[in-house]
Backbone as a ProteinNet text record, in pm:
[ID]
protein_1_A
[PRIMARY]
XXXXXXXXXXXXXXXXXXXXXXXXXXXXXXXXXXXXXXXXXXXXXXXXXXXXXXXXXXXXXXXXXXXXXXXXXXXXXXXXXXXXXXXXXXXXXXXXXXXXXXXXXXXXXXXXXXXXXXXXXXXXXXXXXXXXXXXXXXXXXXXXXXXXX
[TERTIARY]
84	0	87.4	29.1	98.5	56.2	147.6	112.2	31.4	-31.3	-109	-20.5	100.1	194	237.9	262.1	300.3	186.7	62.9	-52.9	-62.7	-44.2	-50.6	57.2	178.4	289.6	264.7	209.2	178.9	74.8	-26.7	-129.3	-68.7	19.3	87.4	168.5	241.5	320.7	230.8	116.7	25	-23.5	-72.6	-129.3	-20.8	99.2	210.4	241.2	237.8	259.2	149.8	27	-82.4	-67.8	-20	5.2	108.3	216.4	319.6	262	183.9	120.6	31.2	-50.4	-141	-63.5	43.7	125.1	185.9	234.3	288.9	184.1	58.8	-51.7	-110.8	-51.3	-93.1	-191.8	-213.5	-306.8	-240.4	-236.5	-193.7	-312.7	-288.3	-397.6	-484.2	-425.3	-502.2	-588.9	-572.7	-652.4	-785.2	-803.7	-931.6	-1036.2	-1160.4	-1268.6	-1287.3	-1296.4	-1313.5	-1411.5	-1363.6	-1455.4	-1502.8	-1441.8	-1480.8	-1592.3	-1692.2	-1799.7	-1899.5	-1900.6	-1995.9	-2138.7	-2153.1	-2279.5	-2249.3	-2305.1	-2270.8	-2275.5	-2372.2	-2393.6	-2309.8	-2237.2	-2168.2	-2017.2	-1946.1	-1800.1	-1756.7	-1654.2	-1591.1	-1477.3	-1467.3	-1369.1	-1301	-1178	-1103	-1099.4	-1099.7	-1080.4	-1022.9	-937	-885.3	-888.6	-984.7	-1003.9	-1025.8	-1089.5	-1113.1	-1199.5	-1287.2	-1382.2	-1343.2	-1216.5	-1169.3	-1139.8	-1123	-1094.5	-1223.6	-1242.8	-1362.7	-1325.9	-1397.6	-1398.9	-1545.6	-1578.4	-1719.4	-1760.6	-1885.5	-1954	-2039.5	-2000.9	-2071.9	-2164.4	-2287.9	-2387.7	-2431	-2410.4	-2455.6	-2507.1	-2594.4	-2653.7	-2703.3	-2710	-2765.4	-2915.4	-2972.7	-3114.2	-3130.2	-3188.5	-3206.2	-3284.6	-3384.4	-3466.2	-3382	-3289.8	-3202.5	-3107.8	-3050.4	-2960.9	-3034.9	-3155.8	-3234	-3269.6	-3300.8	-3333	-3213.6	-3094.8	-2974.3	-2945	-2955.6	-2933.5	-3030.7	-3159.1	-3260.2	-3230.3	-3173.5	-3136.5	-3027.6	-2928.4	-2825.6	-2886.5	-2972.5	-3033.6	-3116.9	-3174.2	-3251.6	-3164.9	-3035.3	-2941.9	-2854.8	-2904.8	-2831.3	-2787.2	-2872.4	-2826.9	-2703.9	-2699.6	-2585.5	-2461	-2478	-2366.1	-2315.1	-2405.9	-2366.6	-2299.1	-2337.2	-2273.7	-2124.7	-2091.5	-1951.4	-1881	-1950.9	-1886.2	-1895.8	-1993	-2009.1	-2096.9	-2113.3	-2206.6	-2155.1	-2027.6	-1972.9	-2002.4	-2065.9	-2097.7	-2214.6	-2199.7	-2300.2	-2371.9	-2503.4	-2586.7	-2653.7	-2630.6	-2695.1	-2745.2	-2876.9	-2936.5	-2911.1	-2913.5	-2892.2	-2774.9	-2660.7	-2537.6	-2490.3	-2472.5	-2427.7	-2275.9	-2210.6	-2067.6	-2051.4	-1993.1	-1982	-1929.1	-2005.1	-1965.4	-1970.6	-2038	-2035.8	-2175.6	-2222.9	-2353.2	-2404.7	-2527.8	-2587.5	-2561.8	-2524.6	-2497.8	-2559.5	-2555.9	-2588.2	-2458.1	-2440.9	-2316.4	-2344.7	-2263.8	-2254.1	-2106.3	-2072.6	-1932	-1887.7	-1755.4	-1685.7	-1624	-1620.1	-1566.1	-1475.8	-1356.8	-1263.7	-1255.1	-1323.5	-1329.4	-1194.1	-1175.4	-1056.8	-926.2	-934.4	-812.3	-770.7	-641.9	-591	-465.2	-461.6	-344.4	-219.6	-237.5	-124.5	-71.1	-136.6	-91.8	-10.9	111.6	195.3	220.7	219.9	244.2	134	18.1	-96.2	-118.9	-32.2	-54.8	-72.2	7.3	-6.4	-147.2	-198.3	-334.2	-436	-416.9	-507.8	-497.1	-374.9	-357.2	-434	-420.7	-489.9	-640.8	-691.6	-835.1	-883.1	-812.1	-851.5	-845.5	-737.5	-718.7	-825.7	-843.1	-940.3	-1082.5	-1113.3	-1246.8	-1278.2	-1182.7	-1209.1	-1214.4	-1134.1	-1139.1	-1279.7	-1336.9	-1471.8	-1577.7	-1570.4	-1673.6	-1672.5	-1554.5	-1543.9	-1602.8	-1571.4	-1625	-1777.6	-1832.1	-1977.5	-2039.8	-1975.7	-2024.3	-2028.8	-1921.9	-1915.9	-2020.9	-2056.7	-2160.5	-2297.2	-2326	-2460.5	-2461.9	-2348.1	-2337	-2433.4	-2434.6	-2517.5	-2665.5	-2714.8	-2857.1	-2888.1	-2796.3	-2817.5	-2808.3	-2716.9	-2699.9	-2827.8	-2905.8	-3024.3	-3142.2	-3124	-3234.8	-3263.5
-119.9	0	124.7	228.6	356.1	445.4	530.7	631.5	740.3	824.1	934.9	1024.4	1051	1135.3	1066.9	935.7	861.7	863.6	845.6	850.2	986.9	1090.7	1226.9	1247.5	1200	1215.9	1139.2	1020.1	940.4	1012	1067.4	1141.9	1262.6	1333.5	1448.7	1403.7	1292.9	1240	1202.7	1140.3	1100.8	1223.2	1323.5	1440.8	1523.1	1525.9	1591.1	1517	1384.7	1303.7	1326.5	1342	1367.3	1504.8	1601.5	1734.6	1723.6	1647.9	1629.7	1553.9	1450.4	1372.5	1462.8	1543.6	1634.1	1733.8	1785.7	1883.2	1817.5	1693.3	1619.9	1599.3	1583.9	1562	1694.1	1806	1935.1	2013.2	1971.3	2042.2	2071.2	2196.7	2231.2	2210.8	2176.2	2154.8	2280.1	2396.1	2520	2547.8	2470.2	2495.1	2420.4	2324.1	2253.7	2350.2	2333.2	2418.9	2400.3	2278.3	2239.8	2329.9	2415.8	2497.5	2621.7	2654.3	2772.5	2744.5	2669	2628.7	2740.3	2841.7	2952.4	2908.2	2787.7	2741	2711.7	2793.2	2789.4	2648.2	2570.7	2438.4	2327.5	2355.5	2250.4	2268.6	2158.4	2156.9	2028.7	2040.7	1923.5	1883.8	1754.8	1710.6	1580.8	1568.4	1442.6	1388.4	1255.2	1198.4	1057.8	1023.7	887.5	855.5	774.7	746.5	599.8	573.2	435.8	356.9	425.8	358.2	363.2	390.6	393.3	534	544.8	674.1	727.5	858.4	923.7	1047.7	1068	1194.9	1232.2	1348.6	1374.8	1519.8	1533.9	1660.8	1648.3	1721.7	1715.9	1835.9	1808.7	1913.5	1912.4	2025	2032.7	2172.2	2175.4	2299.6	2273.7	2377.5	2357.7	2333.2	2361.3	2335.8	2216.4	2109.5	1988.6	2017.4	2103.5	2135	2200.7	2287.6	2353.2	2251.5	2164.3	2058.8	1971.5	1930.4	1845.1	1917	2045.8	2124.6	2131.7	2156.2	2163	2025.7	1919.1	1784.4	1754.9	1786.2	1761.4	1841.6	1960	2041	1972.8	1914.1	1838.7	1713.4	1647.7	1523.9	1545.2	1662.7	1699.2	1687.5	1710.7	1706.1	1579.8	1478.7	1352.2	1295.4	1296.1	1241.1	1314.3	1445.4	1524.1	1489	1480.7	1450.4	1308.4	1213.7	1074.4	1056.5	1137.1	1129.2	1161.7	1257.5	1295.5	1198.2	1154.3	1076	925.6	877.7	733.8	673.6	542.6	471	445.6	471.6	443	552.3	659.5	769.3	729.2	749.7	710.4	835.9	826.6	938.7	899.9	977.7	953.1	1084.5	1095	1217.2	1230.5	1118.4	1119.5	1029	1089	1016.4	1068.7	977.3	1018.7	1005.5	1117	1114.6	1080.9	965.4	910.9	1015	1034.4	1126.3	1272.6	1302.4	1440.5	1489.7	1464.7	1516.7	1444.4	1477.9	1425.9	1523	1467.7	1545.7	1470.9	1532.4	1463.4	1451	1337.7	1313.1	1261.7	1308.9	1253.7	1220	1091	1054.9	928.7	923.1	802.4	742.1	610.3	543.6	427.5	427.3	316	245.2	132.8	59.1	-0.8	-21.8	-89	-17.5	110.1	189.8	236.2	243.8	287.4	370.9	482.1	569.1	496	392	317.6	210.8	191.5	96	172.4	205.6	291.6	232.4	100.1	36.6	70.9	111.2	139.6	290	372.9	517.2	565.6	517	559.7	530.3	414.9	376.9	473.7	509.9	603.7	741.9	785.5	915.5	919.8	813.5	808.1	812.6	736.4	736.2	876.4	941.3	1075.2	1175.9	1170.8	1266.4	1248.1	1125.2	1097.6	1127.8	1088.3	1112.4	1259.8	1337.9	1480.8	1550.7	1506.6	1565.8	1551	1432.3	1407.7	1482.2	1470.8	1531.3	1683.2	1741.1	1886.2	1930.6	1858.9	1893.3	1884.2	1779	1763.2	1875	1907.1	2016.3	2146.9	2176.7	2301.9	2305.5	2188.7	2181.8	2225.7	2196.1	2223.6	2334.9	2387	2485.2	2603	2662.8	2783.7	2757.5	2645.2	2617.7	2580	2512.6	2478	2603.6	2693.3	2818.9	2900.2	2887.5	2973.2	2930.1	2829.4	2785.6	2885.8
0	0	0	-50.6	-57.6	58.1	99.5	198.7	129.1	206.3	151.5	63.7	108.2	33.2	-96.2	-92.1	-212.9	-316.1	-269.4	-359.1	-426.1	-347.3	-400.2	-506.7	-478.7	-572.5	-703	-693	-812.3	-897.8	-833.2	-908	-978.8	-911.7	-971.9	-1092.8	-1078.5	-1189.6	-1308.2	-1278.6	-1385	-1462.3	-1392.4	-1459.5	-1528.5	-1472.8	-1543.2	-1673.3	-1666.5	-1786.6	-1889.6	-1842.9	-1936.1	-2001.6	-1927.4	-1984.9	-2097.8	-2073.5	-2176.3	-2296.3	-2271	-2377.8	-2463.1	-2397.4	-2469.1	-2554.2	-2498.3	-2571.7	-2696.1	-2680.8	-2795.7	-2904.2	-2861.9	-2955.5	-3006.7	-2963.6	-3016.4	-2931.8	-2807.4	-2719.9	-2586.7	-2549.6	-2414.1	-2322.2	-2198.4	-2104	-2091.8	-2105.2	-2093.1	-2214.8	-2322.1	-2442.3	-2441.3	-2351.6	-2341.6	-2285	-2323.1	-2274.2	-2123.4	-2076.5	-1936.9	-1861.7	-1771.8	-1690.8	-1764.6	-1876.6	-1951.9	-2051.1	-2010.1	-2100.6	-2129.4	-2047.7	-2056	-2024.6	-1972	-1916.6	-1770.3	-1682.8	-1540.2	-1480.5	-1521	-1461.2	-1524.5	-1629.7	-1705.6	-1704.9	-1678.7	-1686.1	-1755.8	-1837.9	-1896.9	-1803.2	-1772.6	-1672.6	-1713.2	-1665.7	-1670.6	-1528.5	-1513.2	-1379.7	-1394.9	-1304.2	-1293.1	-1145.2	-1106.2	-964.1	-937.4	-824.6	-779.4	-877.4	-947.7	-1036	-1183.2	-1211.2	-1348.4	-1396.5	-1528.8	-1591.6	-1652.7	-1640.8	-1690.9	-1771.2	-1879.4	-1951.7	-1951.4	-1894.1	-1870.4	-1889.4	-1922	-1914.6	-1788.8	-1686	-1558.1	-1548.5	-1511.6	-1495.6	-1350.4	-1284	-1145.6	-1113.1	-1016.4	-968.9	-828.7	-749.3	-615.1	-623.6	-740.2	-762.6	-856.2	-806.1	-886	-1013.9	-1005	-1122.4	-1232.6	-1195.7	-1294.2	-1356.6	-1272.3	-1322.5	-1423.3	-1388.3	-1478.1	-1607.6	-1599.9	-1718.7	-1814.5	-1759.3	-1843	-1904.5	-1824.1	-1876.7	-1991	-1970.7	-2074.4	-2200.9	-2183.6	-2299.6	-2381.8	-2313.3	-2385.5	-2447.1	-2371.9	-2418.3	-2545.8	-2557.4	-2676.4	-2802.8	-2786.8	-2899.7	-2896.7	-2831.3	-2818.4	-2953	-3056.5	-3185.4	-3240.3	-3225.6	-3273.4	-3192.4	-3061.1	-2971.8	-2997.2	-3012.9	-3035.2	-3171.1	-3267.4	-3399	-3388.1	-3303.3	-3282.9	-3189.4	-3085.5	-2979.2	-2995.4	-3068	-3083.7	-2975.2	-2984.5	-2897.2	-2755.8	-2729.4	-2596.5	-2494.9	-2536.7	-2446.8	-2356.9	-2227.8	-2128.2	-2079.6	-2064.7	-2020	-1888.8	-1783.9	-1654.4	-1597.1	-1587.8	-1534.7	-1384.6	-1315	-1169.5	-1134.8	-1113.7	-1080.9	-945.5	-850.7	-718	-706.7	-680.8	-654.3	-506.8	-481.3	-345.6	-246.6	-140	-34.5	-73.8	-187.5	-234.7	-267.5	-389.7	-430	-553.6	-590.9	-712.5	-826.5	-940.3	-1061	-1178.2	-1292.9	-1418.3	-1495.2	-1561.4	-1634.9	-1775.6	-1866.4	-2001.4	-2013.6	-2027.5	-2009.1	-2081.4	-2098.5	-2140	-2014.5	-2007	-1888.4	-1929.6	-1875	-1893.5	-1758.9	-1747.8	-1621.1	-1587.6	-1460.5	-1406.5	-1437	-1469.6	-1484.6	-1345.2	-1321.9	-1192.2	-1212	-1143.3	-1150.5	-1101.6	-1022.5	-966.7	-1061.5	-1175.1	-1275.8	-1381	-1348.1	-1433.3	-1571.5	-1582.7	-1712.1	-1813	-1765.9	-1852.8	-1874.5	-1821	-1830.2	-1973.1	-2067.4	-2207.6	-2259.3	-2225.3	-2264.8	-2203.5	-2077.9	-2010.9	-2072.9	-2104.2	-2168.4	-2300.4	-2379.3	-2507.9	-2488.5	-2391.8	-2362.3	-2324.8	-2233.9	-2189.1	-2303.8	-2379.8	-2490.2	-2597.7	-2642.8	-2748.9	-2701.9	-2579.2	-2525.4	-2514.5	-2462.1	-2446.5	-2581.1	-2675.1	-2808.5	-2866.6	-2855	-2907.1	-2826.9	-2694.1	-2609.5	-2620.6	-2626.4	-2640.8	-2775.4	-2882	-3013.8	-3014	-2954.3	-2947	-2863.4	-2752.4	-2667.5	-2746.8	-2817.4	-2893.7	-3004.9	-3059.5	-3162.4	-3110.7	-2982.6	-2928.6	-2824	-2789.9	-2681.7	-2695.8	-2811.7	-2829.1	-2807.9	-2856.7	-2838.3	-2694.5	-2627.5	-2487.4	-2400.2	-2435.2	-2360	-2359.7	-2462.2	-2475.4	-2388.4	-2306.9	-2220.1	-2109.9
[MASK]
+++++++++++++++++++++++++++++++++++++++++++++++++++++++++++++++++++++++++++++++++++++++++++++++++++++++++++++++++++++++++++++++++++++++++++++++++++++

């Protein structure tokens, strides 16, 4: 087992490696839309945690009704989004983040990925990069119409 400090250091190494990978592929980490979606309730996120690797469009609001409205707005354009992202994109209106809160997610998931499996990091980098490239493009395709809600 790793100490808390060792786990933190491994995570830092992973994300630093992903930054270098992205730069090699022509994208600086600061060039992704991520939190700059211009839709208050929506953020594009990367995650590699206990439950695998995720590339996601997370929708949250302190008001469940607002969160659901924004999710339904994206869902209205599901065919457009799926055309860009493919069939592996998962849609969950009510997703509970353990020990945190309920959100809505539109996401790619790579099960059984672990930041501690360093031999697979290249595979995880590719998954994160390719997934975000698709999800960001799909988001940008529908952003203006969703913003108008």
